[in-house]
N, C-alpha and C positions, 0 to 999 in steps of 0.2 A: 503493499499499497505504499501512497505519498511516492513519490518520485523513489520507486524502488528503485532505478536506471536510469533516473535524473528526470523525475517528471516533474509537473509543473514549481516551476522557476520563480524565484523571489521577484520577475518583471512582471507575472498575470496580470496585475491591475493594471500596467502601463498597458499591457498587449489586447487587455479587454476594453480600452479607453480607444482604440484605432478601429477605424470602419473596416471590415471585410469587404474582398472584392466579389462580387457575382461574376458567371458565366465562362469559369474554367471547371476542364473536368475532363472528363473520358472525351476521346474522343468519337466521329456520329459512327454511330455500330456497335463501338468497341466494348461498350458496357455489356450488351446483351450477350457478345463472345465473350468477353471476361467470367461470368457468372454462367457459365454452360458446366458441366458438371463432367464434360467426360472426358478432364482428366483425372478423375477420380476411381477407387475402387469403390467398392461399399461404404457407409459409414452409419454416423448416426441417422434416425428415423429422419426424413424428409419430407413424408405426405403431411396433410392438414390435420389429418389426423393423430398421429404418433405423434408430430411435433407439437400438438398444443397438451399433451399431456406427458412432460420429460419424466426420465424414471431415474429412480435416487438411487441405482446403482447399475449406471452405465455402463457398456462396454467400449469405448471409444477404437473405433482401427481408422487412423489416420493417413491421408493422402496428401501429394505436393511431389513438387521437383525440388530437388538440393541442387539450389540453384549459386556456383561456384567455389562446389566442395576445393577440387585441387584444377590448379591451372584457372583460367578464365576467359571469357568470351571474347569474339572482337565488335568493339563497336561500332554502330553505324554512324557514319558523318551525321550532326547533324545540320538543320537551316539554323543560317543566319541571324539574331533576335532584330524583331522590329519594334522598337522601343518608342512608347507612345503615351501619352497623359491617363494619369490615375484619375480619371472621375469620381469614383466612388469613394478615394481617400479625400475628400474636402477641407480643406485647413490646412494642408500638408504642401507646400508650393515647392517647387522643384522634382518630385518625384516623379520617375518614369516606370513604367510597366511594361514586359512582356510577358508572350508566351512560349513553351517547347515544345512539345510533340517528341515523349522517348517510346521504347517499347516498352508494354506493358510486362513481356518475357524478354529477355537477352538475349535467350538463347534460338529466338526466335524474333531475329531483328526485324523483317516484315511484318510481323503480325499485328495483331489488336494493340494501339497505341494509347497513352495518358497522357495530357497536358499538364505541365508542370507551370505554377504562377510565379511567376518573378517580379519585384522591384530594384529599381537600384534608385540612389541616394549621390548625383556626380559630388565628384569630390570638390571642397568648397576653391580649392585654389589650383585652375587646372594647368597652368603652368609648373606644378611641383609634383603632379600624380604620378605618382609609381604603379598605379594600376588599379584590379578591382577586391576588395575583400569581403567574402561570403561566409553570411555569420548562418549559425545556430543555436537556438537558446537554449534547448535539452528537450525533454519529451520518453518520449514519443510521443508527439503531439502540438506540438512548443509549433506555433507560426516563425519561422525565419520571415516571411514577408514584414509581419507585423512587426516581430526585429525590428528590422531595418531601419524602420521606420522610427519607433519608440526607445531605442534606448538609450540615443543621448551617447555615442562614444566621443573620447575627449579630440579635441579640436587636432591636436596629434598625429591623431587615425583620419579622422574625417578631410582634413583639408589635402591630405597625401594621397588619398584612394578614395574610389570609388564604391559606395556601400551595398553592394547588392547580397537578398534575401530571397530563397527560393523555399515555397513550402516544401517540405519531403512528400514524396506520392503517399497519398491516403489523407495528406492533412488541409485543413483550408482551399487555398487556392487551387491544389494538387489533388486533383478527385478524392474526397472527403468522406471518410466513409461515417455513414449516420444510422445506426440500429441500434440506439441506447434507449428505448422509452422506458425503461425498467432503472436505469443508473442508480437514483436514490437509493432504490430497492436492495441493489445490488448490497450496499455500507447499511442500511437499516439491519440487514442477517444480524447473526451473534457468529462474529469471527473468533470467534471461543468456545464453540458447541461442546458440551458435557451431557448431552444426551443427545439421545438415536433422532429425535423429531429436530431439535436442531440443526443438527448435521444436515438432515434431509433438507430442510428449510435451505441452506444456504446452497446444497446443489440445485437442488430444484431452481433457484433464483436467476444461479449462475447458467446452467442451460438454458432456459427461458431466454436470458441474454444472448449468449453463444448461436442460438439457433437462430434468432433471428437476423444476426449479421450473417451466418452460411448460407440462408432464404436468397438473402441477395449480393452475396458478395462470393458464395464458392468457388469460381474457378481465378479470382484476384488476390484472395486469402494466400497462395504459398509465395506470389509475388510480390510481397510489401515488406522483404526482410533489410536488413543495415546493407548487405552488401549489393542490393539494386540503389538503396539511394547513394552509395556512393559511387556506383558507376552513376548512377544519374548526374552526380556531382562534377563529375570528369567531363558530361555530354553539356552543362553547363558551363563548363571552362573553357570547351572547343570553342561552343556558341559566341561565349565574350570575345573571343578573340586574343585572350590574356596568354603570355609564351608559357606562365608558370602559374598554379594556384596559390592566393593567401587565405589562410584561413583561422577562424576564430570559434572555437567549437566548445562549448560550456552545457556540462553535465549528460544528459544521453545524445548531445551535440559533436562528445568524446567520442564515442561509441563510431560515430559517422568519418569522423578526421581519420582515428585509427585502421578504419575497413579502406579507405582512402588511397591511406599511405603503404597498404600492405598490397594493394592495384596498382596503384601509382603512383610508386614512390619518386620515381626520377620528376613527373608531375609537378613537384611541390618546389615554392617558393619559400614561404612561409607557414609555419603553421602552430596555433596554440588551445592548447587541450587543456579544460580547467575544471575540477568539479569530476573526476576521471571514473569512467566505469571501466571496469576490467573485464574483458570478453575470456577469461584465461578461468572464470568459477561457472560451477552449472548452477542452473536457475536458484533451488535451494539452498546450494553454498553463498549465492549474494544475494539473496532475499533474509537471509540470517545473516549475515555483516551486518546488514543493513540496518536491522532491525537493532544490534547494538551500537549501531551509528546514532539512530534514535535515542537509545536510550543514556548513553550518556551526555548527548545535548540535553535531552530534559534534567538529569541529575547537575549537570549546570547550570542550568535554567534555573531550579529549585534553588541551588545554591544561595545563587546570583537575588533572588527574590528574599531566600531566608535572612540575609545581610543587611535585610532593607526594612528601616522601623514601620517604612510603609506599605510595607508589600500585605496585597488584602489576602494574602494565604497564611499568615502568621509563621511563624517558627518551624512550621514541618509542609509543608508544600507539596512531601509528594503523599504524604496521610491522606492530605486534603484529595488531591487529584483520584486516587484510591477511594476514597467515601464516593464519588461522584461517582467511576465506573459501576462501583457494586449497585450505585443505587437507577443508576441507569440497566444494567439489565436487568435486577427485580422487576425495573416499571420504568419507561420512557421519559424522561424529564420532561416535563411542559417547554413548550417552547413560545410566547403569546406573540414574538417579533417574526415567527417563522412561520414557514408552510408544511412544517412537521414536527413533531418532536424530538429530543434527542434520546437515540438508542443507544448503548455501551459502543454498538460500531461505529455508531456518527459520532460519539464522544473521542471515541482513536483517534479514528480518521482527521477530527479537529483538531485535535492535539498534535498531531505530527505534522499538521500544514503549519501550527504556529510555531516549531523549533524549526522551521525552517531557516529562517536569517532571525539575529538578534533581534532587528525593527519588527517583528512582530511579537517578542516576548511579553509587551504590557499587554496587547491585546489578547494572549494564552492568559496571561493571569488572570485580567476582567472574566475571562468566558470562562472558567475553570470556579473560579469564587462567585458569577452571578448560578453557574450550577449548582453549586453545593448548597447556595438559597432558592434553589427550585426553579429557576426560568433557564432552562439551554438554549434560550436564544444565538449567544454567544459561540457555541458547541456549532450549530448547526451555522451559523455563518461562514465559519474555519474552515468546517467543512466543505461548504461548499465551494468559497475559493480557488479548495485545493480541485474541486471538481469543473473550476473552469465556469460558472452557472453568470448566465447573461442578464443583467438587471430587470430585465422583463421576466424572468422563471425559467426559459430557456436554455442549454445545456451546448454550449459550445460542443462540435465534433472533435474528435480529441483519444476519446475514451477506448472506442473500441481501436484506434490502431496501436493503442498502448499495449494493447494488450496483442494486436494481432503482431506484431512487431518482438513485444518480449516474448511469445510463445514460440516465435521462429528461432531464434536469436540465441535458446539457450537450450540447454537438453530437460526435460523434466520427465519425471513418471506418468503413466499412464491412470496409475488407481488414485481417486481424489484420497481416499484416506493415507498415503504413504505423504502427501501434501499436510495433513492434521496431525499425522506423527511428527513431522520436521516441523511444523508448528508450535507443538508440543513441548517439543524438545529446545525451541529456541527462546521459550519461557525462561528459561535454566538461567540463560546469560541475559537475556533483556525481560524482565520478566511484566513488565509494561506494555510491551512492545512489543515482540514476538511472535504471539499467537496473530496480532491484529496484522503484523507485516508480512509475516508467509502464507500466511489461510487466503491469503489475500490472490494468492497465487494458484488458488483450486481450477481458478479458471483455465491456465495451462496444460492440467491432467486432461479438461475434457475437451481442448481444444480441435477443432477437429484435424485442422492443418497439421503434416507432422513438421518437429523440429529442422532447422538449417544452423544448429547449434554454429558460434562464431569458435575460434581461437584465439588465445596469444601474438598479436602479432611483434615481427621484429623490424617491418621495414628495412630491409636490407637494400640500401641505394639513397635511402631518401639524405634530405641534408637535417640540420638538426632541427628538431623538432623540442617544442617547449610547453612540460609538464608543469601544470601551478595545481598543488595539494594544499589543501588545510588542514588542520593537526586534530581538529575536532567538526568538522564535514560531516552533519547528522546526515546525509542521506547515500553520500558518495564519501567511504570513510575516506579517510587521509591513507592507509595501505596501499588502498586500491593502486593512488598515484604513484608509491611504490615500487608497485609492482610493473605497473606499465611501462615506465620509465626505464627499469634496470633489463627489461626484453627489449626494447628499441634497440637498435642496430646505433642507432645515432641522435639521442634526446637530453635533456638536461632537464633538472629539478628546479622549482620552484617551494620552498616550504613556508607555508602562511599561515599563523599563528591565528587562532581565530576559531570562534562556534557557529557559522555561517556557511548556506552552501554555495560552493563556488565563490571568486574573492574579487575576480575582473568586475569594475563598477558595481564595488559594494563599499567607497568611501577611503580604500588604502589607496594612498598616491604613490606606495612603494611599489605596489603591483601594478598598478597603474602605468609609471612612468617603466618598467622595467619590460610590460607589455607592449608598448610605444616602442622603445629602445632596441628591442627584437623585429618589431615587424615592421620599422624603417627602414633603422641601420642595418639589422641582421645581428643584432650582439646579442652574444647567446652569454651566459651567468656561468661563475664556477663552482664543481661540485660544493653544496652544502650554505646552497644560495636561501635565506632567506628573508623574510618580512616579517 
């Protein structure tokens, strides 16, 4: 749950404030072709009668192709980009938009295509322009289009580079998946089931969600993994006419960057990876490690609060949170200012959302205190922030692409009870967040498409790659960055002291200055560099 591999970054509020464009997506006729089931074997029930009554003991026979397991495919030549006005992004002068068609399946380059949506903010000082820098804010599910507009990059970058964002396949302007009618119900379900009925409810609500996605996107699901996103990024680089790639990847964006570096190491000029996903861990290992990250940051939050006389949670914030969790499990906490009460799952998700950045700690403090007083509105609001809920009550597309990618990129068990066993084991090291974090991936044990697990990246032949890792990052633990940098053939690590998820653009001048110097002057750092 919650940026388990890099989701729901701290820029979500800014991203939600930016209007998204319409009209991009699968090219004519491609959606019908992409959703056909001819590339699948037998799988979960697909008739209307069967799919409306999900079983609580499913046997999942997955299907799909392993794209890019060994070696790689030849990319087609992309068409040049035709930049034009972005009428739907009113109020942002100087921004240009374009579209790029790419194959759904790179193994069939002349087959159905989908359309990527892009934006470009031209360099503020054209005479000093170095090239384009591509961005990704995380996810899977974060909109790089919105991030390119709303990120507010330092002038040291925006003066010298065109800032380019393209939404990954399945996101925003690039064929967004949308099958989350029961999104809130997923997290209302008890994430720590201790009865057969609670277990069955968690599986049933998960199957309902999954079957809705499969019904619409059956043939597309096998082609949404990060290797294909990396291939898409190479197509964008070529379409831009850039001789080399400049890239800043945050959180899940580091996974995209790593796969690009492995596939196209010679095409990189500069690459920054901040808040690092470690592709060397399997799914359950990564989820368990992340649960420990949330636990550590929660303890830092509690210690910080207890040291202040003004703390609304008194001298034992951990005990107050435990009381709130127990109360929500016994009976959902009323939330007069929200559209639903705060269940145990909602409280857990809200707490994780509040731990992403120290800037959210005061909001989390108030939400826990209010819930202890019988008002769960703040916890629901934090959960909705994580779920990218729009002001009108709708949810941004993105949750399903999160699972569509995560369930492809890692190895997962096919028995949901194996996930629940791992969730209970994670509670031994992360007693407040182990089950809530790991049991969220019960969806991957039920997912209909076969995994295409990523592996550790070496990127032989690349220039120096900058890895930034924060000591108490709650979502992508510090050890991830250490492990990834140690495997890179040519990487260097910047360690950052802090408690927030990712460091760049977080108000740390030491970090921002190092990133700027690297991108502009290609200045690297010595071993042991710290901010």
